[in-house]
C-alpha positions in Angstrom: -78.5 -68.3 -62.3 -75.6 -66.0 -61.4 -76.3 -62.5 -60.3 -74.3 -59.3 -59.6 -74.1 -57.8 -56.2 -72.5 -54.3 -55.8 -70.5 -55.4 -52.7 -69.6 -59.0 -53.5 -69.4 -58.9 -57.3 -70.7 -61.8 -59.5 -72.4 -64.4 -57.3 -72.9 -68.0 -58.4 -75.5 -70.5 -57.3 -74.4 -73.7 -55.6 -75.0 -75.7 -58.8 -72.8 -73.2 -60.8 -70.0 -73.5 -58.3 -70.3 -77.3 -58.5 -70.1 -77.2 -62.3 -67.0 -75.1 -62.2 -65.1 -76.8 -59.3 -66.1 -80.4 -59.5 -67.5 -80.4 -55.9 -70.9 -82.0 -55.3 -73.9 -80.2 -54.0 -73.7 -82.4 -50.9 -70.0 -81.4 -50.3 -70.9 -77.7 -50.5 -74.0 -78.1 -48.3 -72.0 -80.0 -45.7 -69.2 -77.4 -45.9 -71.7 -74.5 -45.3 -72.8 -76.2 -42.0 -69.3 -76.0 -40.6 -68.4 -73.1 -38.3 -65.8 -72.0 -40.9 -66.2 -73.4 -44.5 -63.2 -75.3 -45.7 -63.9 -75.7 -49.4 -65.3 -72.3 -50.4 -66.4 -69.2 -48.5 -70.0 -68.2 -49.3 -72.5 -65.4 -49.0 -75.8 -66.1 -47.3 -79.0 -64.2 -47.8 -81.9 -65.6 -45.8 -82.1 -69.3 -46.8 -80.0 -68.8 -50.0 -76.3 -69.3 -50.4 -74.2 -67.9 -53.1 -70.5 -68.2 -54.1 -68.3 -65.3 -55.2 -67.0 -66.0 -58.7 -63.7 -64.4 -57.6 -63.4 -67.0 -54.9 -64.1 -69.8 -57.3 -61.6 -68.4 -59.9 -59.0 -68.1 -57.1 -59.6 -71.8 -56.1 -59.3 -73.0 -59.7 -56.1 -70.9 -60.3 -54.6 -72.3 -57.1 -55.3 -76.0 -57.5 -57.9 -76.7 -60.2 -60.7 -77.4 -57.8 -61.7 -80.8 -56.6 -59.4 -83.7 -57.4 -60.9 -86.1 -59.9 -59.6 -89.7 -59.9 -60.6 -92.5 -62.2 -60.7 -95.7 -60.1 -60.5 -99.1 -61.7 -59.9 -100.2 -65.3 -62.0 -98.4 -68.0 -64.5 -100.8 -69.6 -65.3 -98.3 -72.4 -63.3 -95.5 -74.0 -63.3 -92.2 -72.1 -64.8 -89.5 -74.3 -65.7 -85.9 -74.4 -69.5 -85.7 -74.9 -69.3 -82.1 -76.0 -66.9 -83.1 -78.8 -69.4 -85.7 -80.1 -72.3 -83.2 -80.3 -74.4 -85.6 -78.2 -74.7 -83.1 -75.3 -75.6 -80.3 -77.7 -78.3 -82.4 -79.2 -79.8 -83.0 -75.7 -79.8 -79.3 -75.0 -81.4 -78.6 -78.3 -84.2 -81.1 -77.4 -84.7 -79.5 -74.0 -84.9 -76.1 -75.6 -88.0 -77.4 -77.5 -89.8 -77.4 -74.2 -91.3 -73.9 -73.9 -94.2 -72.2 -72.3 -96.2 -72.9 -75.4 -96.1 -76.7 -74.8 -94.8 -77.3 -71.2 -98.3 -77.7 -69.9 -100.3 -78.9 -72.9 -97.9 -81.5 -74.1 -95.1 -82.3 -71.6 -96.9 -82.1 -68.3 -99.6 -84.5 -69.6 -96.9 -86.8 -71.0 -95.0 -86.8 -67.7 -98.0 -87.6 -65.5 -99.7 -90.1 -67.8 -97.2 -92.0 -69.9 -93.6 -91.2 -69.1 -93.2 -94.2 -66.8 -91.8 -92.1 -64.0 -91.5 -94.1 -60.8 -91.5 -91.2 -58.3 -94.4 -89.1 -57.1 -95.0 -87.1 -60.3 -96.8 -84.3 -58.6 -94.4 -83.8 -55.7 -91.4 -84.1 -58.1 -92.8 -81.6 -60.5 -93.4 -79.2 -57.7 -90.0 -79.7 -56.2 -88.3 -79.0 -59.6 -90.5 -75.9 -60.1 -89.5 -74.5 -56.7 -85.8 -75.3 -57.1 -85.4 -74.1 -60.6 -87.5 -71.0 -60.3 -85.4 -70.0 -57.2 -82.2 -70.7 -59.2 -83.6 -68.5 -62.0 -85.0 -65.6 -60.1 -83.8 -65.9 -56.5 -87.5 -66.0 -55.4 -88.7 -68.9 -53.3 -92.3 -70.0 -54.3 -92.8 -71.5 -50.9 -91.9 -68.2 -49.2 -94.3 -66.5 -51.5 -97.2 -68.6 -50.0 -97.3 -71.6 -52.4 -96.4 -74.1 -49.7 -96.6 -77.5 -51.4 -97.6 -79.3 -54.6 -101.2 -78.7 -53.5 -100.6 -75.0 -54.4 -99.9 -75.9 -58.0 -103.4 -74.8 -59.3 -103.3 -71.7 -57.1 -100.0 -70.6 -58.6 -101.3 -71.2 -62.1 -104.4 -69.0 -61.5 -103.0 -66.3 -59.2 -99.5 -65.9 -60.6 -99.3 -67.0 -64.2 -96.0 -65.0 -64.8 -94.2 -67.1 -62.3 -96.1 -70.3 -63.1 -95.2 -70.5 -66.8 -91.5 -69.9 -66.1 -91.4 -72.5 -63.3 -93.4 -75.2 -65.2 -91.3 -74.8 -68.3 -88.1 -75.4 -66.3 -89.7 -78.3 -64.4 -90.7 -80.0 -67.6 -87.2 -79.7 -69.0 -85.9 -81.3 -65.8 -88.6 -84.1 -66.2 -87.6 -84.8 -69.8 -84.0 -85.0 -68.8 -84.6 -87.2 -65.8 -86.9 -89.7 -67.7 -84.3 -90.0 -70.5 -81.3 -90.2 -68.1 -79.7 -87.1 -69.6 -76.9 -85.5 -67.5 -77.7 -81.8 -67.7 -77.2 -79.2 -65.1 -79.8 -76.8 -63.7 -77.8 -74.0 -65.4 -78.2 -75.7 -68.8 -82.0 -76.1 -68.2 -82.3 -72.4 -67.4 -80.4 -71.1 -70.4 -82.8 -71.7 -73.2 -85.6 -69.1 -73.8 -88.8 -69.9 -71.9 -91.2 -68.4 -74.5 -94.0 -66.0 -73.9 -95.1 -65.6 -70.3 -97.9 -66.2 -70.1 -97.9 -68.0 -73.4 -99.7 -66.3 -76.3 -100.4 -69.6 -78.1 -100.4 -73.1 -76.6 -99.3 -75.9 -78.8 
């Protein structure tokens, strides 16, 4: 989630920069490893990288960002999902995942009956770490919760962080299982609910 810095102005996460420019996360990651970035300059704080909104706006004004090219003959009509309301319906469904039901309903569903082919525990932990960092700028691993084996420890010792992180992770899980194309930013936008939850449902 974007933040304001007194020297650099509004700073965007890599995902937000990708959403605006059309670059992929891999393109930006590879660009940051160069001695001098070619695509976009960035601000580094520890292990986190941020993009100045002013730089992104200047890039878009200059050339519209990354070039998009449709290759091949379309087999189906091209459409704007936002215009159909389908994307809004997806976001509304994800907003139903809150702190009140992320653990009691959605985590159980994901582990037991979602049909997820990956490592459910490691995937949930990875989403918790990534999305919580995008939300708050804090790295759960750097805070001492070093792997998915720290899951219970986080829940008991740090419920305020746990309930936010698990809610975001369950939204990502629902989106992944259903094949919904939603950004991290969209997952973070809906209210989380009470932290810790006052009522579980």
